[in-house]
N, C-alpha and C positions, 0 to 999 in steps of 0.2 A: 901665710902666718898661722901660728897655732898648731895644735894637735900633738904637742910634745907630751909624752907619757912618762911619769916618774919611774925610774929604774927600781923594780921590786927587790933587787938584790941589796939595795940601800935603804930598805924599809925602816931599819932601826933609827935612821936619821930623822924620821918623822915623829919621833917620840921625845924630842928635846924641848921642854917647855920654855926655857930661856930664849931659844931661837924662834920657836913657833909664835909665842905670845909677843915677840918683838913686832911682828907684822900684823897680827889680828888677835884680839883677846876673846876669850869665851863670852865675856859680858857683851861685847859688840854684837856677836852672833845672836845670843839669846834675846837681846833687846831688839835687834832688827827683825827677828822672827815673831815678836810679840809674845814669846814664850815666858816672859817675865811677868805677864799679867795674870791676875788671880783667876780669870775666866778661861785660862789656857787656850787662847786664840789659836795656838799652834799645837794641836793635840797629836796630829800625825804628820811627821816630817821626814824628808829624805835628805841625806847628806850625799851630795853628788861628788864622786871621786873621794870616797871616804878613807881610802888607804888603810892605815893601821888603826883607824878609829880614834885618833887623838882628839879631834873636835867632836866626833860623835859622842864620845864619853862625856864631854863637857855639857852637851845639850841634853842628853838622855834623862837626867834627873828632873828636867823642867817640862817634859812632854810625856804623853802616853806611849807613843811608839816612834822609834826612829828606824828608818831603813838606811842601812849603810850600803850605798850603791858604788860599785867599782867594777871596772872591766877586767881587772887582774885577779885571778883566783889566788895568786901568791900573796896578795895584800890581805885577803880574807883569811888565809891560812895563818899569817902572822897575827892578825887580830884574834883569831880563835885561840891561838897559843897564849896570847896576852890575857885573854878573858873578856868575853862579850857580856855586857849587862843583859838582864832578862828582857828588857823592853826594846832591845835592838835586834832587828832581823837583817841578815846580810843578803844582798841581792847582787848577783853578777850580771851586769848589763851595761850597755852603752847608753848614754843619755838620750840619744836620738830614737831609742826603741825601748822605753821603760815599760815594765810589766804591771802597771797600775791602772785601775779603772779611771775613766773620765771623771775629773773632779774629786779623785780619791785622796788627794793630799791637801793638808792645810797650809803647808809651807815647804820650801826647799832652800837649801843653802849650799854654797860651794866656797871652799877656802883653798885658794891657790891652784884651782883646777879648771877655771873657766877657759883658759887657753887650750886645754886638752879637748874640750868638746864644743867650743863655740862654732855654731853653724845655724843656718835657718831651720834645718830639720830638728835640731836639738831644742831650739827656742820654741818652735811650734809644739814639740812634744811636751815641754814644760807648761805651755798654755793649756794643753789638753788635760794633763794630770792634776793641775792645781784647781781647786774649787774657785769659783768666782770670789774675788776679794782675798784669795790666798796670797801669801807673800813669797817673794824670792829675794834672797840676799846673796850677792856675789862679792867676794873679796878675792882679789887676784893680783899677780905681779903686773905692774903697769908698763906700757910701752914708753912712758915718760921717765922710767927709772934708768939707772946707769948700768944695769945688768951685772953688777958685782955679786948679787945674790939671785937665786932662782934661775929660770931658763933664760936663754939668750934673748935680748931685746927684740930681735926680729920674729920671735915666736909669741910675743905678747900683744895685748890689746890695750887701748886707752879706755878710761871710764866712758868717754863719749862714744866709743865703738859699741860698748855693751848697752848704753842707753839707746842708741839708734836701733840696735837689733831688737831690744825689748819693746820699744815703742812701735816698731814696724809690725810686731806680733800682737799689738793691742794692749800691752802692759802699761800701767800708769806709774811712771817713775816718781818715787817719793823723795829720794835723795841720791846724790851722786857726788863723789869727791875723789880727787887725786891726792894721794898722801905720799910720804917718802917711800919710794920704790913700789908702792901698791896703790890699788884703787878700791873703793867700796861703792856698790850700787844696791839700792833697795827699791823694789817695785811691787805692785799689786796686780794680780791676774785680772783679765777682763771678765 
C-alpha cells in the first residue's frame, strides 16, 4: 500500500482552490498546527510533500519559517515560477531522510501526501526532527473512501493506520477522524 507520487506533469491541477479546499481547508491546517495562537507555537514548520506550495502559501503568513519539502525537483520549479514567499525555503528530500536538526521543527503537516511516504522510517524521522511537544497534522485520502478522487483506494491508509504508526513511534494522538473521502490526524511528538 502507499508510495504513490503525484505526477509533476499535472502540477497545475494542485492549484485549484475549489477542489483542494473541498478536502481540507487552510484554517484546519493552521489550527491543527497551533499557528493560529498569538504565541506562535508553530514558528518553524515543514510541509511534507509540498508540491506547488498551495498549502505552504496558506500557512506561511502564520509562522516564521516554512520548509516546503518535496522529492520532486519539478514541483519546486513550478513553485519558484509561481513565486515563493520570503519565509519559505524549499527542500528537496524524502521524508525518511530529512535534513533538519534533532528537535529543529515546531510542527509538520501533510496534505494528501501521507500515502506517499508512510513508513516506519519516515515516522521515526518525524519524531527525530520535531521538538518535544511539536505537532504533526496529517490530512490524506482515506482507505475508507470510494476512490473517485485521489489515488486508488489500495494505495491509501485509514486514520487508524496513521494513528497506530504514530503511537508506535511515541506520538500522543490528540484527534483522529474519518471524513468524506479523507482522514485527519493530529498528534504531539514525544
